[in-house]
C-alpha positions as CSV (number, residue, x, y, z in Angstrom):
1,M,-11.4,0.6,33.0
2,T,-12.0,3.2,30.4
3,P,-14.6,2.4,27.8
4,S,-13.2,1.9,24.3
5,L,-13.3,4.7,21.7
6,R,-15.6,2.5,19.6
7,S,-18.1,2.0,22.4
8,R,-18.2,5.7,23.0
9,A,-18.9,6.5,19.4
10,P,-21.7,9.1,19.1
11,S,-24.8,8.3,17.1
12,A,-25.1,9.8,13.6
13,S,-26.3,13.3,13.4
14,S,-28.7,12.5,10.6
15,S,-30.0,9.6,8.6
16,K,-27.9,10.7,5.6
17,V,-24.7,10.7,7.7
18,R,-25.7,7.3,9.1
19,S,-26.1,5.9,5.5
20,V,-22.7,7.3,4.5
21,M,-20.9,5.9,7.5
22,Q,-22.6,2.4,7.1
23,A,-21.4,2.4,3.4
24,N,-17.7,2.7,4.5
25,Y,-15.8,-0.5,4.5
26,G,-12.1,-1.3,5.0
27,G,-10.6,-2.6,1.8
28,N,-10.4,-2.7,-2.0
29,L,-11.0,1.0,-2.4
30,V,-10.4,2.9,-5.6
31,P,-6.9,4.2,-4.7
32,E,-5.8,0.7,-3.9
33,Q,-7.2,-0.7,-7.1
34,V,-5.5,2.0,-9.2
35,L,-2.2,1.3,-7.5
36,R,-2.4,-2.5,-7.8
37,S,-3.4,-2.1,-11.5
38,Q,-0.4,0.1,-12.2
39,L,2.0,-2.2,-10.3
40,Q,0.7,-5.2,-12.3
41,R,1.1,-3.2,-15.5
42,V,4.9,-2.8,-14.9
43,G,5.2,-6.5,-14.1
44,L,5.4,-6.5,-10.3
45,R,3.8,-9.3,-8.4
46,F,2.5,-8.9,-4.9
47,R,0.0,-10.1,-2.4
48,K,-2.9,-8.0,-1.3
49,H,-4.6,-7.6,2.1
50,M,-2.1,-9.8,3.9
51,R,-0.6,-9.7,7.3
52,P,3.1,-9.2,6.7
53,A,4.1,-10.7,10.1
54,P,1.6,-13.1,11.6
55,S,2.6,-12.0,15.1
56,I,1.6,-8.3,14.4
57,R,-2.1,-7.6,14.2
58,C,-2.3,-5.5,11.0
59,E,-3.0,-6.1,7.4
60,A,-1.1,-4.3,4.7
61,D,-2.8,-3.3,1.4
62,I,0.1,-4.5,-0.8
63,V,2.8,-6.9,0.3
64,F,6.0,-8.0,-1.4
65,P,6.8,-11.0,0.9
66,K,10.1,-12.0,-0.7
67,R,11.5,-8.4,-0.4
68,K,9.8,-7.8,3.0
69,I,8.1,-4.7,1.8
70,C,4.6,-3.7,2.9
71,I,2.5,-0.8,1.6
72,F,-0.4,0.9,3.2
73,V,-2.6,3.2,1.1
74,D,-3.9,5.6,3.8
75,G,-7.2,7.4,3.3
76,C,-7.1,11.1,3.7
77,F,-10.1,11.2,6.1
78,W,-9.5,8.2,8.3
79,H,-5.8,8.7,8.7
80,G,-5.9,12.5,9.1
81,C,-4.1,13.7,6.0
82,P,-2.5,17.1,6.8
83,R,-3.4,18.4,3.4
84,H,-7.0,17.3,3.0
85,F,-8.4,16.2,6.4
86,K,-11.2,18.4,7.7
87,S,-12.6,17.4,11.1
88,P,-16.4,17.1,11.2
89,K,-18.1,19.9,13.1
90,V,-20.6,17.6,14.8
91,H,-19.0,15.6,17.6
92,A,-15.7,17.3,16.8
93,G,-14.0,16.2,20.1
94,W,-14.8,12.5,19.5
95,W,-13.6,12.7,15.8
96,K,-10.4,14.4,16.9
97,E,-9.7,11.6,19.4
98,K,-10.7,8.9,16.8
99,I,-8.3,10.2,14.0
100,E,-5.5,10.7,16.5
101,S,-6.1,7.1,17.7
102,N,-5.8,5.9,14.1
103,R,-2.6,7.8,13.6
104,A,-1.1,6.4,16.8
105,R,-2.1,2.9,15.7
106,D,-0.5,3.5,12.3
107,R,2.8,4.7,13.9
108,K,2.8,1.7,16.4
109,R,2.2,-0.9,13.6
110,S,4.9,0.7,11.4
111,R,7.4,0.6,14.2
112,Q,6.5,-3.1,15.0
113,L,6.9,-4.1,11.3
114,T,10.2,-2.2,11.0
115,A,11.5,-3.9,14.1
116,S,10.5,-7.2,12.5
117,G,12.7,-6.5,9.4
118,W,10.0,-5.1,7.1
119,R,10.2,-1.9,5.0
120,V,7.0,0.0,5.5
121,L,5.7,2.5,3.0
122,R,2.7,4.6,3.8
123,I,1.1,6.4,0.8
124,W,-1.7,9.0,1.0
125,E,-4.7,8.1,-1.3
126,H,-4.5,11.6,-2.9
127,S,-0.9,10.8,-4.1
128,V,-2.1,7.6,-5.8
129,L,-5.1,9.4,-7.5
130,A,-3.0,12.4,-8.5
131,D,-0.1,10.6,-10.1
132,P,-0.1,6.8,-9.9
133,S,3.0,6.4,-12.1
134,K,5.0,8.6,-9.6
135,V,4.0,6.3,-6.8
136,V,4.8,3.2,-8.8
137,N,8.3,4.6,-9.5
138,R,8.8,5.2,-5.8
139,I,7.8,1.6,-5.0
140,R,10.0,0.3,-7.8
141,L,13.0,2.2,-6.4
142,L,12.3,0.8,-2.9
143,I,12.1,-2.7,-4.3
144,C,15.4,-2.2,-6.1
145,K,17.1,-0.9,-3.0
146,Q,15.7,-3.7,-0.9
147,T,16.8,-6.3,-3.6
148,I,20.4,-4.9,-3.5
149,A,20.3,-4.8,0.3
150,Q,19.3,-8.5,0.3
151,G,22.4,-9.3,-1.7
152,D,20.8,-9.8,-5.1
153,P,22.2,-7.0,-7.3
154,C,21.5,-8.8,-10.6
155,A,17.7,-9.1,-10.1
156,R,15.8,-6.7,-12.2
157,I,12.5,-5.0,-11.3
158,G,9.6,-6.8,-12.9
159,D,11.4,-10.2,-13.0
160,Q,9.5,-11.5,-10.0
161,G,8.3,-14.6,-11.6
162,A,6.6,-13.1,-14.6
163,T,8.9,-14.9,-17.1
164,R,9.4,-18.1,-15.0
165,G,13.0,-18.4,-16.0
166,R,12.5,-17.9,-19.7
167,R,14.3,-15.1,-21.5
168,R,11.9,-12.3,-22.5
169,E,12.3,-11.3,-26.1
170,S,11.4,-7.9,-27.4
171,P,8.3,-7.7,-29.5
172,G,8.9,-8.5,-33.2
173,T,12.0,-10.6,-32.7
174,D,12.3,-14.3,-33.2
175,P,15.2,-15.8,-31.3
176,S,15.3,-18.8,-33.7
177,Q,16.1,-16.5,-36.6
178,S,18.8,-14.5,-34.9
179,Q,22.1,-14.4,-36.7
180,A,25.6,-13.7,-35.5
181,A,26.8,-10.3,-36.4
182,P,29.5,-10.3,-39.1
183,T,33.0,-9.9,-37.8
């Protein structure tokens, strides 16, 4: 049996590199926080850090369970962004194998989730940081398409429970004082 990639991990090349690597953790990073904040700002409600399908061993960063949409915010280094990834020079062979292993796992999980009826959206962290509103619009469009595909063409984006059935009035209007237009 071949030893796992993790068990073959080389030791850090310096104490500074070791400190940086130990400080890395898996969730709630700045790009995710920025995206979640923007999604909430436009009235979208979602779950964070959730397994979309219990039978599939992966946790999405943002999940819209009702619409069966899951979003992954992929870091440029750990997921091998073609635009920004630069392989470390020390232990280059191991890092190449590690990043390719991460990419293969991402492709496998996306295929599994798609086969289970989920829409999967993978977003590079640099896209979120560069223009979060563009990413939010892309997500809103996907939600709208999925809503229509699920047979609910009258649902509006942002009406995912925020008003709880009450009609939302525009600011400065009082519905009790509305008058019928003269005929």
